[in-house]
MIVEX-791587 format. One record per residue: residue in one letter; y, x, z of N, C-alpha, C in turn. Coordinates in steps of 0.1 Angstrom, whole numbers, plus 5000, padded with zeros to 4 digits. Example, Ala and Ser with C-alpha at 12.3 -4.5 7.8 and 13.67 -1.06 7.14 Angstrom:
A494351325078495551235078496751325078
S497851285071498951375071500051295079
This chain:
M512550385221511550475215511750605222
L510550675225510550795233510050905225
H510651025226510151145220510151255231
H509051295237508951385248509951335259
G509951205262510751145272512151115269
R512651145256513951115252514050995244
L515150915245515350805236515650855222
L515050795212515350825198516050715191
P517150745185517950635179517550605164
R516750705158516550695144516150565139
L515150495145514550375140515450255143
S516550275151517450165154518650165145
L518650255135519850265126519950145117
R518850075114518949965105519349835113
S520149755106520749645113519649545118
G519949495130519049395135517949445144
I517749575145516649635153517149675166
R516949585176517249615190516149545199
R515249625204514149575212513649445207
P512949455195512449325189511549255198
S511449125198510649045206509249035201
F508248995209506848975205506348855212
S505248805205504648685212503148665209
L502548755201501148735196500348855200
A499048825202498048935205496748885199
G495748955203494348925199494248915184
L493648805179493348795164494648785156
L495748745162496948725155497648855151
A497648955160498349075156498249175168
S498249305164498549415173500049435172
S500649505182502049535181502249675186
I503449735183503649875186505049895191
V505249995199506450065200506150205197
L507050275190506650415186507050515197
A506150585201506350685211505450805208
I506050925209505251045206504451085218
G503151105215502251155226501051225220
G500051245228498851305223498951455224
P497751525224497751665226498451755216
A498651695203499151785193500651795195
V501351705203502751705204503151775217
G504051865216504551925229503752045233
E502652085226501852205229502652325224
P502252445229502952565225502952595210
E501852555203501752585189502752505181
G503352395186504452325180504052235169
P505052175163504752065153504052105141
S503952235138503152275126501652245127
Q501252215140499852185141499552035139
L500551955137500351815133499751805119
P498851705117498251695104499251655093
N499051695081499851655070499151525064
F499951445058499451325052499851305037
V498951285028499251265014498551125010
L499451035006498950895003499150874988
C498050864981498050844966497550704963
M498250644953497950514949498050494934
A496950444928496950404914497550264912
D497950234900498550104897497650024888
D496949924894496049834887494649894883
Q494249994891492950044889491849964896
G490949914889489949824894488949894903
W488249824912487249884921486149954914
G485749914902484749974895485150094886
D486550114885487050214875487150354881
V486050404886485850534891484450584886
G484350714883483050754878481950744888
Y482250754901481150764911480450624913
Y480950514908480250394909479450354897
H479650434886478950404873479050254869
K480250204871480550064867481350044855
S481950154850482850154839482750284831
P483450294820483350424812484250534819
A485050504829486050594834485450734838
I486150834833485750974835486751024846
T486251044858487051084870486351194878
P486251314873485451414880486151454893
N487451444894488051484907487951384918
L488051254914487851154924486351144927
D485451174918484051184921483751294931
A484451404929484251524939484851484953
M485951414953486451374966485451274973
A484951184965483951094971482651164976
K482351274969481151344973481251414986
V482451474989482651555001483351485012
G484051375009484951305018484351175024
L485251085028484850955033485150855022
R484150795017484250695006484150555012
F485250475010485250335014484650245003
D483650175006483150084996483649934998
R484349915010484849775012486349795017
F487149845008488549865011489449765003
Y490449705010491149595004492649625003
A493249594992494649584991495149464998
A496349475004496849365012497149235004
C497349254991497749154982497249184968
P497049074960496449104947497449144937
V498649184941499749234932500349354939
C501249424931501649564935502649574947
S503849514945504849534955504449504970
P503849384972503449354985502449454991
T501449494983500549594989501249724992
R502149764985502849894988503649875001
G504249755003504949725015504049735027
S502749685025501849685036501549835041
V501449925031501150065034502250125043
L503450085040504650145047504950085061
T504249965063504649895076503449855085
G502249855079501149805087501149655089
R502049585082502249435083501949365070
H501549245072501249165059502649145053
P502749165040504049165033504849035034
N504048915036504848795037505648795050
R505348875060506148885072507648925069
F507749005058509149055055509549015041
A509048905037509548835024509248915012
C508149005012507749075000506548994994
F506848874988505848784985505048814972
E505748874962505148894949505649024943
W505149054931505649164923507149154921
G507849274923509249274921510049254934
H509449204944510049184957510249314965
S510949304976511349434982510949434997
L511149555003511149555018512349485023
R512249465036513549425044514049545050
P515349565050515949685057515549695072
E515249575078514949585092513549635096
E512749645086511349695088511349845092
I510449875101510250015105509150075096
T509450175088508450225079507750345084
L506650375078505850485081506650615080
A507450635070508250745069509250765080
E509850655084510850655096510050695108
A508950645110508150665123507750815123
L507250865112506751005112507951105113
R509051065108510251155109510551185124
T510351085132510651105147509751215153
A508651235146507651335151507851475144
G508951485136509151615130508651625116
Y508251525110507651525096508751525086
A508551605075509351595063508651475055
T509451405048508951285041509351275027
G508451245017508851235003508151124996
H508751064987508150954979508250994964
F507250984957507151024943506350924934
G507050874924506450784915506950644916
K506050544915506450404915506850364929
W508050304930508550244942508250094943
H508950014935508749874933508849804947
L509649854955509949784968511449764970
G512249764959513649754959514249854950
S515549864950516349944941516050094944
V516250174934516150324936517550384934
S518650304935519950354935520350414949
A521250504949521550584961522050494973
D522850394969523450314979522750184983
S521450174978520650054981520150064996
D520049945002519549945016518049935016
V517449925005515949925004515450034994
S516150134992515750254984514750334992
P514050424985513250514993514050595004
G515250645000516050715010516450635021
A516750505019517050415030515850365038
S514650405033513450365040512750475047
G513450585049512950695057512450815049
F512650825036512150935028513351045026
D513051165030514051265028514251305014
E513051315007513151354992512451234985
W513051204973512451094965512751114951
F511651094943511751114928510950984923
S511650884922511050744922511450664909
S510550574906510850474895510850334901
P511650244896511650104901510350034899
N509550074889508250004886507350104878
F506350054871505450144864506150224853
F505550324848506050414838504950484830
D505250534818504250604811504750744806
M504850764793505350894788506850914790
N507251034792508651074793509550984801
P509150954813509850854820511250894825
L512150804826513350824834512950804849
M513550884858513250874872514550884880
S514450844892515650854901515350964912
R516151064911516051174921517151154931
R516751094942517651064953518850984947
G518650894938519650804933520250854920
K519950974916520551024903519451014892
V519750944881518850924870518651054863
V517351094861517051214854515951184843
A516051244831515151224821514051334822
T512851294820511751394821510951394808
R510051494807509251514795507851524800
G506951444794505551464797504851334801
E503551344804502751224808503151184822
G503251054825503851004837503151054850
S501851064850501151114862501451254865
K501551334854501851474856503351494861
V504251424855505651424860505751394874
T505051294879505051254893504451364901
M503351424897502651524906503551654906
D504151684895505051804895506051794906
A506751684907507751664918507051664932
A505951604933505251594946504851734951
L504351814941503851954945505052044949
E506152024942507352094946507752074961
F507651944965507951904978506851964988
I505651944985504551984994504552134995
G504852214984504852354985505952404994
G507152334993508152375002507852355017
C507152245020506752215033505752315038
A504852355029503752455033504452585036
E505452625028506052755030506752765043
R507452655048508152655060507352605072
K506052575069505052525079505552405086
Q506052305079506552185084505552075081
P505151985090504251875087504951785078
F504151715069504851635059504051505056
L504751405052504151285046504651285031
A503651285022503951275007503251145002
V504151054998503650924992503750944977
I502550944970502450964956501850844949
W502750764943502350634937502450644922
F501350654916501250674901501650544894
G502250554882502550434874501350394865
S500250454866499050434857497950374866
P496950304860496850264846497450134842
H498650094848499249964844499549964829
S499449844824499849814810501349834808
P501849864796501049904784500550044785
H499450074779498750194781499050294770
H499450414774499750524764499150654769
A498050684765497350804769497650924760
L497551044765497651164757496451164747
E496651224736495551234726494351304732
R494551404739493351484745492551394754
D493151294761492451214770491851094763
R492551044753491950934745490750974738
R490651104733489551144725488251154734
L488351144747487151144755486351014755
Y486950914748486350784748486150734733
P485550814725485450774710484750654707
H483850614716483050494714483750364718
L484950374723485650254727486750214717
S487250094718488350054710489550124714
K490650134706491750214708492550164721
P492650034724493249994736492550044749
L491150044748490350084759490450244760
Q490650314749490750454749492050494757
H493050414754494350444761494250414776
Y493650304779493550264794492750374801
Y491550404796490750504804491250644803
G491950674791492650794791493750814801
E494450704805495350714816494750744829
I493550684831492850704844492350854845
T491950904833491451044833492651144836
A493851104830495051184832495451184847
L495351064853495651054867494651134876
D493351124872492351204879492651354878
R493051404866493451544865494551584875
E495451494877496551534886496051534900
M495051444903494451454917493751594919
G493151644908492551774908493651884911
R494751874904495851974906496251964921
L496351844927496851834940495851894950
R494551864948493551924957493452074956
D493652134943493652274942494852334949
A496052274948497252324954497152324969
L496552224975496352224989495552334994
R494552374986493652484990494352614987
K495152624977495852744974496852774985
W497452674990498452695001497852695015
N496552695015495752705028496152585038
I496352475033496752355041495752245039
A494752265031493752155028493052105041
D492652195049491852155061492752065070
N494052085071494852015080495651905073
T495151865061495851755053494851645051
L495351525055494551405052495051355038
L494151355028494451305015493751165013
W494551065011494050925010494350874996
Y493350824989493550774976493050624975
T493850544969493450404967494150344955
S494050214953494750144942495450024949
D496449964942497249854948496649714946
N495749704937495149574935494049594924
G493349484921492349494910492949504896
P492049514886492549534872493149404867
Q493949424857494649304851493649214844
G493849084844492948994838493648894830
P492948794823491448784823490848884814
K489548904816488849004809488448954795
N488749034785488149014772487849154765
R487649154753487149284747488149394748
D489449364747490449464747491249454760
R490849384770491549384783490749474792
P491249594795490449684802490349664817
G489549744823489449744838488149684843
S487549744853486249694858486349664873
T485949544877485749514891484449544896
G483549604888482249634893481349514896
G481649404890480849284892481449194902
L482549224908483249134918483849024911
R484148914918484648794912486148804910
D486548764898487948754894488648894893
R490048884891490749014889492149004896
K493049094892494349094897495048954898
G495748934909496448804910495748704919
T494448724922493748634930493248704943
L492848624953492348674965490748684966
Y490148664954488748684953488548844953
E487348884955487049024957487549114946
G487449064933487949154922489449174922
G490149084929491649104929492149194940
I491349204951491949284962491049394967
R489749404963488949514967489149634957
V489449744963489849854954489149984959
P489150084950488550214953489450284964
A488750354973489450424983488650544988
I489250654991488650784995489550855005
I489050905016489851005024489051135023
E489851245021489351375022490151455032
W489551505042490151575053489151665060
P488951785055487951875059487851905074
A489051915080489051955095488551835104
R488951715100488651605110487451515105
L487251515092486051435087485251535078
P484551625084483851735076482651695069
Q481951585074480751545068480951435057
P480351445046480451335036479851205042
R480651095039480150965045480550855035
V479750745035480050625028480250515038
S481350445038481650345048481650205041
N480850115047480849975043481749895052
F482449955061483349885070484549825063
P484749695065485949635059487249685065
C488149735056489449775061490349775049
G491649815051492549795039493849865041
T494749845032496049915032496849875044
I496749765050497449735062497049825074
D495949895073495449985083495950125083
I496550165071497050295069498050335079
F499150245081500250275090499750305105
P499050215111498550245125497650365126
T496850385116495850495116496650635115
L497550645107498350775106499150795118
L499750685124500550705136499650765147
E498450715148497550765159497150905156
W496850935144496451075141497651175143
A498851125141500051205143500451215158
G499851135166500251135180501351035183
V501550945174502550835176501850715182
S501950695194501050595201501750465204
R500850365207501350225211501450225226
K502650215231502950215245503150075250
Q503849995243504149855247504349775234
L504249645236504349555224505749545219
V505949545206507249525200507249425189
R506449445179506449345168505049335162
P504649225156503249215152502849315141
L501749375143501049445132499849365128
D499549375115498249315111497149415108
G497549535107496549645106496049695119
V494949765119494449835131494249985128
S494350065138494050205136492550225134
L492250305124490850325120490250455126
V491050515135490650645141489250635148
S489150545157487950535164486750485155
I487150395145486150345136485650465127
L486550545122486150655113485450765121
E485850795133485250905141484150865150
Q484050735153482950695163482250575158
D482450525146481750405142481950285151
A483150275157483450155165483650035156
P483449915162483649785154485149765152
R485449685141486749645139487249545149
S488449545154488849465165489349325161
K489649305148490149175144489949165129
P490049045124489749015110490849065100
L490549075087491549105077492148985072
P493448975072494148855067494748875053
F494848765045495548765032496248635030
W497348645023498048515019498948545007
A498648474996499348504984499748374977
R500548394966500948284957501748174964
I502748224971503648124977505048134971
D505248224962506448244955506248304941
R507148324933506948384920507548524920
G506948604912507448744910508548754899
F509048864897510048884887509949024881
S510349034868510249154861511249264866
T510749384866511549504869511249614859
P511749604847511449704837512149844840
S511349944843511850064848512950124839
R512650144827513550214818514850144817
K514750014815515949934814516849944827
V516249934838516949944851517650084852
L516850184849517350324851518450354841
E518350294829519350314819520650254824
A520550134830521750064835522350144847
M521550204855521950294866522750414860
R522150474850522750594844524050554838
A524150444830525350404824526450374834
A526150314845527150284856527650414861
A526750514864527150644870528150714860
E527750714847528550784837529950724835
S530050594837531350524836532150514849
G531550554860532250554872532250414878
Q531450324873531450184878530350164888
P530450074897529350054907528149984900
Y526950014905525749964900525349854910
H525049734904524649624913523149584910
P522249624919520849594917520549454917
R519549404910519249264909518649224923
N517849314929517149274941518049304954
D519249244955520149274966519949184977
A520749194988520549115000520648974998
A521548924989521748784986520548724980
M519948804970518748754963517548744973
R517448844982516348844992516548725001
A517648695005517848585014517548445007
E517948444994517648314987516148294985
R515448404983513948394981513348344995
T513748415006513248375019513448235022
N514648185020515048045023514247955014
R514047985002513247894993511847884998
V511247995002509847985007509747915020
L510647935029510647865042510847715040
Q511747675031511847535028510647475022
R509947555013508747505007507647485018
I507547575027506547565038506847455047
E508147435050508547325059508247195053
Q508347185040508147055033506647035030
D505947135025504647115020503547175029
G503847255040502847315048502547455043
L501347505048500947635045500347645031
V501247645021500847645007500347785003
G499747784991499347904985497847934988
H497448054985496048094987495948194998
A495248165009495048255020493548275022
A493248395028491848425030491748505043
W490548505049490348565062488948625062
I488948755063487648825063487248865078
D486248785083485748815096484248855093
W484048975091482849025085481548975092
P480548935084480448945070480948815062
Y481748735069482148605062483548615057
K483848545047485248535041485548395038
L486648345044487148205042488348205033
H488248115023489448095015490047965018
R491347955020492147835022493147825011
I492947725002493847714990494447574990
Q495747574991496547454992497647454982
D497647344974498747334964499947254970
R500947234962502247174966502047024969
K501046974964500746834966499946804979
G499646914986498946904998497446904997
R496946914985495446914983494947054988
L493847034996493347155003491947184999
Q491647304996490247344993489847465002
I488647445008488147545017486847605012
E486747735011485547805006485147905016
L483847915018483248015028482148095021
Y482248225022481248305016480648415025
H479448445024478748555031478848675022
L479748765025480048875015478848975014
E478148995025477049085025475949035016
K475648905016474648845008475048794995
D476448774993476948714981478248784977
V478048904972479248984968480048914957
A479448834949480148774938480948644942
E480848604955481448484960481148364951
S479848344950479348244941478848114948
K478448124961477848014968478747974980
N479447864979480347814989479447755001
R479547815013478747775024479547685034
A480747645030481647565039480847435044
N480147365035479447245039478147275047
E477647395045476447435052476747485066
E477847545068478247595081479647545085
P479747415087481047355090481747405102
E481047435113481647485125482247625123
R481547705116482047845113483347825105
A483247745094484347725086485547675093
A485347585103486447525111487047635120
R486247715126486747825135487547925127
M487047965116487748065108489048005102
R489047875098490247815093491347805104
Q490847775116491847765127492447895130
A491648005130492248135133493148175121
L492748145109493648185097494948105098
E494947985101496147905102497047945113
A496447985124497248045135497948175131
W497248255124497848375119498948345109
Q498748245100499748215090501048165097
R500848085108502048035115502848155122
S502048265126502748385131503548455120
V502948455108503648515097504948445094
V504948305095506148225092507248265103
R506848285115507748325125508448455122
S507548555117508148675113509048665101
L508748575092509548555080510948505084
R510948425094512248375099513048475106
G512548595108513248705115513148715129
E512148645135512048645150511648775155
D510948855147510548995151511749085154
Y512849055148513949145148514949105159
K514748995166515648945176515549035189
A516649045196516649125208515849055218
N515049145225514249095236515049055248
P515148935253516048895264515648975277
D514449025278514049095290514549245290
């Protein structure tokens, strides 16, 4: 890795990372080596001219649960204001229909199955190069605030925020509501207040410090709302008097989260850094389901909900606000997703791709957003090949605190042995039963579903998303050649994912 012509050891500190090998291109993957370049780096004005990045993510907020779509009762004036002045994505996709994998995709630009983050409760691999690690090599301060859910938040974990490139972290193992316990760099602290405000308080402390010393920063702010169970403040619940109490609490949480987004936007302007700060908001998956009278959340009419690869499970609200680089309000129907965040931010930071190293599944959106260029490859999805497991935040943090107070070591459930066991189980299942699970391939405007159970029964569905947003008319029999081509491309990509899962990306390049 190069930084102004010098080798950088930072990203090689994790075990197994030595000139990783590569083998795929084209539709299968882009690949990167991290090298600092571009006009913003090395110029006399210094690293303070680099853009700041703030990545915000809601937990289980459906595509329709924003005021600007008028698809649900949600009151979100600050998100509506962002959508009015910024870049609104109308076809933005979470990498997975559940939380942990999608979050992993943001930090790596890779599909989470490549690094064994199959379902909720699963973690990163220590060998992965994260966005925080990459940006640190360019002089960025890095901070994580809120829901982590990619491994332990104990200080000695190899998959904690600190071990994944974050200088500052105020994190929870999973979702949280009122008065949450949090881990501040591995030390458990008790807080008072609504969860989104507690999260934003910590994030603004970090951002304010970076602004004062004029250091570029990456702030990852992952809210614990509106995940169930829902506990809204009375002031927010009262905004929805016409709804049942469960729905009042759900939408009250969204309004509280929206209020914190307003505080963030105001602070960026107060500190005179809003123009040079990319603020990106999205959700990790669709709303919880199935829908009934007291099961809240709106997909805006899309098919299905959280946990599936139909549009309602993976299409999520997304907005970028960045006055200096994207000054004109725009609405984009371009299909893109959380796997694209990593390569996009690296390009905007001047961290360029000089040679191939390991497969990326995302693409940089810089040329797309600035010049309306076409997407270079399809969007891939693959889910339901393993089971998730519970990570109750308060229980986990209470155990961490008790261990610290007694002077005993804390043993996280999601340790290296458990990760290896999960990986081996999935690899054995694939070896025995083939490419099991539910996979999908969006080659706009078409979307192919490949659904295979453990008995080998295969179902192929093909939809024209532009004409059939509800995915109601299967065109696989009408367009068999297209379905066959897309299935072939999807299965080739799945086989590349299996190679990554086996660890081939981390092996030394013999050349």
